N, C-alpha and C positions, 0 to 999 in steps of 0.2 A: 504494499499499500504507500503510493508516494501522496507526500503532502508538500503544499508550499511554502517554501524557505521566508524566515523570519529574520531580521535583522536582531542586533542584543537589544535595540531600545525598543524595536517595535512591541503595541499593545499586545496583550494575550489576547487571541481571539475569542469571541463569543458566541457567533455563529457557527456551524458546520459547514466546512469546506468541503466542496465535492474533490472525490478523488478519482482516482483511475480505477475501473471495475475489476473485479476479479472472479475467479470461478468457485470458489467455496470461502465461507467464513466461518469459524468452528470458536464457539463463545465458550472459553473457559480453560486455562492452562492447566488445568490439573492434570491426574496422569490420564483417565479416560480422553480429556478432550486432546491432549497430546498426541494419545494412539488412534485418535480420529484422524487429527489433521495429518497424522504420517499415512495413513491409509489413503484419505483423500490426494494429497500430493503424489504419492507413489501412483495412482488411478492416473496419473495425467491432469488432474484438474490445481488448476494455481489457486494456492490455498493461503489464507493468514489467518492465525489465532488472535485473539483478542481477550484478554486479561485484565481484568479491573485493578488485581495488586501490582506493586512494583517487583513482583519474582513470583517463578512458576511454583505450582502445588501447594501454595501456601496456607490452603484449609484443611479439607479431608485427606488428600494424597499425601500431605505430611506430620497430620497426627491420629496415628493409627499404630498398631501391631506390626505393622511390616511384614506380615506372613503372608506365605504361600500357600491358599489354602486347597485341599485335595478336592472337597466339593460333596463333603459326607450330609450337609443338616439341610439340603432344600428338598423339597416337595421335588418327586420325579416329574419331570415335564415339563418344569419350571425353566424360564430363561436362568435364574442363577444356577440351576443343577448345571444346565447343559454348557454355559458360557464358564462358569466355573472350570470344568474338568477340559472343555477344548482349550481356554486362556491359559489354563496351569501348564499345557501341553508346549503352547506357542510362546509362552514365557520363558520359560525353562531351556527351550532352544534358542531364544534370542539371545538371554544371560550369557548360553554359553557362545554362543557368536561372537558378540559384542563385550566378552571379560566382563561383565556388570557382578559384582561381588553378592554371593548367594551361597545357601548352603540348605539341605534336606536333611536337617536334625531330627524329624518325625515327631511325633507329639504322644502324649496318653489323654485319653479323655476317660476321669476316673469316677467313679462310685466310691465314696469316702464311707457309705453306709450299705447296710445290703438293701434296704428300700430301693436303692437307689440303680442296682442290676439290672431290671427290667427295662428301665430308661436306658441302661446301654443295649439291651438287645434290639429295642426298637432303632436305635442308633444305627446298629449294626445292618440292620435290613433296608435301613433307608438307604445307607452308603451301597450297599450292594448293589439296589434296585439305580442308582447312578453309577452304576460302574467305578465303584471304590472299594477296594480291596481293604479290611482290617483285620488285624488278627488280636484273638481275646487272649488277655493276661490273668490267670486267677491270682488271688495274695501272695502264694507261693513266690510264685516267679516275679511279681512285682519287687518283693522284697530285696530279691537278688539284684535284680538291675536298677531298684531306684529306693533305697532303704532308709530313706528320709522322708518317703511319702505315705500318708497314711491313706490306706484304700482296701475296700474288698474284693476289687475286679477292675479293670480298665481295657479300655479297646487302643491297639498300636495301630498308628497313621504312619506309616514310613514315607507317606508320599507329601507330607508337609514340611515346609521349610521356611526361612526368613531369607529375605532380599534387604539389598539398599535400594530403597525407593527413590531416593534423591539422584542416585545415580544412573538407574532407570529413565526418570523423569528426561534428566539431563542428556543422556542417550537418545530419545526420542527426538528431542529438541534438536539434536544434531543432525537428525534423520531427514527432517523438515526441511531445516536451512541448506544440508547440501541438497536436496532435492529441488531447491528453488523457492520452499516456501518462505514465511516470515512467520515470527511471534511478536506481536507489538503490547509490551506491558502499561500497565497504568494507565489503560484504556476502559472504561469502563462502557457497556455497550447501553443506552437509554433507550432505543427504539430500533423497533425489526418492521419493515412495512413491507409485505407483500405488494408490488407494482404492475404484475401482468407479465413483467419478462423475467421475475425472481424476486429481489428484496433489498429494501433500502436501509441500510443499518446504521443508525445514528450512536456515535461516542460522545463521549465529555471527555476530561482528563482536561492538560494541558492544552494540547491543539484538539478541537472538536470536530470531526470530521463526517461525512456523509459518503459511504460507500457502497454500491450495488455488488451485487452477487448473486448468482445461480441459486446457489444452495447454501442454507445455514444449518449448520447442526448446533444444537442448544445443549451442553454440556458443562452448564455454569453450577452446577453442584446445588450448591445451599440456596442460590439464586436461582436455580431453574425456574420454579412454581414462575415466579414472579415476572422473568422474562416471557414465558410460553402466556402467561394470561394476558399480558400485555400487547400481542399479535393480532390485531386485529383481524375479523373473521374466523378466529381458531374458536371451534365450540367449546362451551364450559366444561362438556366433559373430559375433553382433551387437557387440562390443567387442574388435574386432582390437588387436593388441600396436601402441602408436604409439613410433616411434625419434625421439630428437632429432638433430636436424644442427644445428650450429652455425657460424655464419659469420661473420668481420669483415672490418671496413670501415674503411678509412684513407684521412681526408682529405686533400688536396692542395693546399697552401699558392701562391697565386699561381694566376696563367692558365695553362690548358694550351691547346695548341693546335687543338684541334677544336670542332666546332661542332653536334658530336651525339651521339648515345652509342654508344659504340664496346664491341662485343660480340667475344669468340673462340668457336670454335666451343663447343658444348655439350661438356661431360665428367662422368667418371661422379659421380653424386650432384645436378650443377648445372648453371647456364649458363655456367660460369669465371668467372674473377675481369673484371668488366668496368668500363668509365670511364662512369659517370653524371654529369649538370650537374644541378644542382639549379634553381629558379626565379629565384636570384638570377647563377647562370652559375658559381659554385663547384662543382669536382670533388671527386668522388670514387672510390675503388676498390673493390671488391670484389662480394660475398662468397668468400673461399674457402671450404671445407668440411672438416668433422670430425666424427666423432661423439661426442657426450655421453652420460653417464647421468642427470644433470640440469640443472635449469635454473640455467644459472650465466653470469652477465654481464660476469665479468670478463676484463680484456684483457690476451691471452697473446702477446706480440711476440716469442717465440721464434723462432717460422717467417717470419720478415719477410724474411730474403733468397730463401726458395722462394715470398714472396708478389712482391717483387720482379722476381724472375726471371720468372714467368707474364705479368707486364704488358709487360716489355722485347721479350718475342718479337713485340709488335705496336706496340710506342711504345718504341723503342729511345732516344730522347730522355729518357726519364724521370730525374727527378733524386729519386733515395731517400733526399736529406736533406730534401726537401719533404713526404714523407708522414708523417702524423701521425696516432696510433693515435684511430679517430673513434668506434665502437661494436659493438658484438656483437648478432647476431640470432639467436633459435634459432626452428627449424619442426618441427612436430610431424608428421609421416613415416609411412606404410603399408607402406614399402617398406623394409627396413635393408638391412644390406651383403650387396651380391652381388643382392640381388631385383632381378625384373624392375618396369616399370614398376607405380604403383599408384595408382589414379584416386582422386578425390574420394569419398567415402562421405556420401550423404547418406541418410540410414536412416530411413524413413517406417514407420507400421504395417503397410504389407504387407512389409516385411522381416522386423521382431522381434516384429508380432502385440503389439502395446501402443497401444491407441488413443489418439491427441494427442500422440504422441512423436515429435519428431524428433533424433536425434541427428547433428551433423554432426561428421565425423571426417578427418583426413587434411588440413583444408582451408590448405594451404600455398600458394606462388606456384601461380596467378595468381588469388589470393583477394581480392586488393584491388581488380582490374580485374574480376572475375566478381562482385563479392559483391551488387549489385541486381540480377543474374540469379539468383544464389544464392537468395536472399530470396523471389523467384518461383518457383522452384522448390520451396523448403519448403512454400508455400502450397498447390501441387499436390498434395503428397504428405500435405498434412493434409487 
């Protein structure tokens, strides 16, 4: 996207300036938006990415557990299940090709008490329907493998791992730019208007602009609903409400006595407070779960005792003094309090009737793992 030059003493523009048209615009430079832009640019479409923040991946893409998921939990036939499994294979191949740091540590999903064993059985069955093989470990095997773990049984997922998510996004950015695409930071989108030839996209920021594109992919994460709802002619049912769910992470100073990721049984709203290890071996616990009304990353330490109690159910040797506030993440969810499972929404023209538009809504976990497969699905729906 080209813009007129301004001298150092010229006033900041207030009206959008028309720029050269492009084939495609992706709104949002999170991991999913970058994956979509890479796929569009590689398909021969001149593509720009418009990101409101001054850096890539500043929200959900950098405020998560950095886990490569196997595809265990999601209902068979759902987009989350299919795209997680396909995306994992694509992600591992991409990491190997580009030298992106990652490691398949494996994970244990544990039943801390006998009443949780039935839940493990249901998860094993669900995983099998999704094409994911798990191994059942009784308490005797667990004591040998992870002596510090308190559990009566567990499922072992050898295909779960961790990734340098920032390194992944940097590699995607490089692919886009090498192929001739552009990433424009600190450039919020203020309007998307179909015009019969495609779309007029108006941006704010230091140099407001208006650019035409044949294709628009709304991958704006927490802002995706707001952008979708503002598009003239989009049916109301194509802009479902998004709910914000906040989770806190605590880092753990010093070593932990575990070699792999440790997850409790899933709970209402999420996968429970789990232990992850980063590529340097440092431990982090989280996230917990709370509904919030707005994007707010302030760390509230008031519920630490409940956080500690959740971990000590499976790690009784936890030293609470070694837990340090780390960060908060926020998910955009299509299922609110008490609602049943909600799948990803990848809404193309067949859903809303507007040619060239794809809205990505409710792209939460496993969005990082599924990102490359989501990008392929976006191309199919266009």
